[in-house]
C-alpha positions, 0 to 999 in steps of 0.5 A: 325592099320593105312595103313602104318606102319615103319619096325623096323631096317630096313629102314625108307619108309612108307609101306604097312602094309601085314595085309590089306584086297587085297581091301585096298592094291589096294588103295596107301590111306586105310581108317584108313589113314583118321584122324577123328575129334572127334563129327565128326559124328553127330546124328540125326537130323542131320542138328542140330548136326553137328558142324556150323564150319564143313564147315572150317574144315581141312583134313589130311591125314597119308600119307608117303612122295610119296602120301601126293606130290601127294595130296597137289599138286593137293588139291593147284590146287581146291582150285583155282578151287574151286576160280573160280567156284565160283566166276562164279557161284556167280556173276551170282547167286546173281540177282536171289537169293537176290532179293526179291521175292525170299528171300520171296518164299524162307520164305514162305515155308522153313517150307514145307520142314524141316516139312519134313525133320523130319517126314523122310519119303523119299517114300513120298517126292520121290514118284516112277513115274506113267508117261511112257511116250513115247520115244523120240530117236535122234541121238548122236552129232558127239564128242559122243561115238561111239562103235564098238558093238552095238551102240547110243541113245539119248532119249529124254521124257517130264517130268511130276513131279509135285512138292513136295511143291504144292505152288512151282508148278507155279514157277518151270513150267516156265523153260519150256525148263527144262520140257525134260529129256534127257540122251544118251544109249550106249546099246550092241543090241544083249539082256537085259545086265546089265545097269549103269546109270552115272550122271554127276556133276555140269556144266560138262554134255557133254555126250562126256566129262563123257565118257572120264573121267569116262574111260565109254568105259571100262565098255561098253566093259566089257559088260556092258550097259550105260545109261548118264542121264543130271541134270535138268537147264544142258545141253538141260534142262538149260534155252536159258538165261541162263548164264552156263551149270548149272545155273538154279540149286542152283540160284533159293534159297534153296526151290527151288534146293529142287525141282531141286533134286526131279525133277533129281530123278523123271526122273532118274526112269523114265528111269530106269521103260524103262529100267525095259520095255525093259527087264533089270534085273539090274540097278545100279549106279554111280554119279562125285561129284553133281552126286555123291550126287545125286546116294546118295541120288537116293540110298535112295529111289529105291531100284531097284537098284542092285548097289550105287556108288559116287563119290569125293559125298558130303553129305550137300549143304550148308555147301560146298557153305560156303567153297568157296570162294565167293560165301559163301558170296552170302550164308550168304547173302541169308540167312541172308536176310531171316533171318536163321541161317545154322542150320535152312539153313541145316533144309530146304534143309534137304530132298535132302541128303543121311544123312537124311534118310537111303540108301535103298539097303544093305550094301553091294552095297554101296562103295564109291570114294574120293579123299583126295586131293579134295578141291570142295566136301572134303574128310570130306564130303564122311566120313560122308556119310561112317560112315551114309552108315557102313562103306560100302566100299570106295577107297581114289584115292591120286587126287583131283577134277577133277585129280583122280591121280590112276584113273586105281586102283579105275576101278579096285576096281569098277570092283572087287566090281560090279562082287562080288555083283553079277552085271555083263555083 
């Protein structure tokens, strides 16, 4: 059944199919409109069976003309933005990514991560932290949200994260500012409340930006407390010599990237421990783009999550990089210097993808949000994760990575979903 049908003998304009569920009707685009390609869902291990040309696959939907114009227009904007970001990231990544030491580090250590991916034991790769840090409290920035009720704290602690691969510890510990974890905490203060952890996207770490873009004051006013975490190598965690926020995330090779993702998961779980210590009994997570990628992995690791809602997520970092020109040239050059194939590169970073592990929370507590016009985190990535998560709830909107048209519809869908599973203040 498609999301749109035509009435025989009446107007040719498509109308919503009345047989769709209420959850599907809140969106202009229902799941069935996505035109899947044969073989899009790979067998496990996915890194071996995902076709080599996956990065170049087009994303197509069956849409009415109005929605098609919305999707096509925003997709065109994304292509231009993607080129700009890829150029910036590529130029500044060349000195560190292609230097002989980085290539040798990846070559010497990739088998370690490939063996972990083969074992498929997420709990062994991402053990629950034992750290109970002293949490420091700071004043929020002048642009940050100021609630009418409650207060806002900026939290920090010195992370005791140790690399998954002991051989990477000396390399990874060189980045001193990255050792301090940061988050902003919006608290009503009257009692421990259900708390929504929010994870930002690549380079987009400012708390004020995420609070406005993701309509977080609206969730706060619904009664939720909010915790906005800062990913490694972003914001205050970036090195002083970093040319932009997030530079250190992808600029030191595949093995370094694995450790960065593991560090992110470790620190988020330490913040979860802190929330529980303060009396919070329900914790949910959502994130956008790279934050969606991290949210999906967190749902494969920590069963304490009441819900996980990745927003415009990716599932294969290698394939994202290969779809971004000119960053793809850098990735191909790095693979050539390292003497590895695309499948081997995917295998090396497979431990950081949610596709490699089953979710540890129930299927009905998972939800995906994605833009049909997204060309930074293309819909095919969301589609893979949707299938991997046994076709959990999925809401498409007719926008791109940054222009979320009909955002009000997916916010209401999120609220309905959270209420349905009992994640309510």
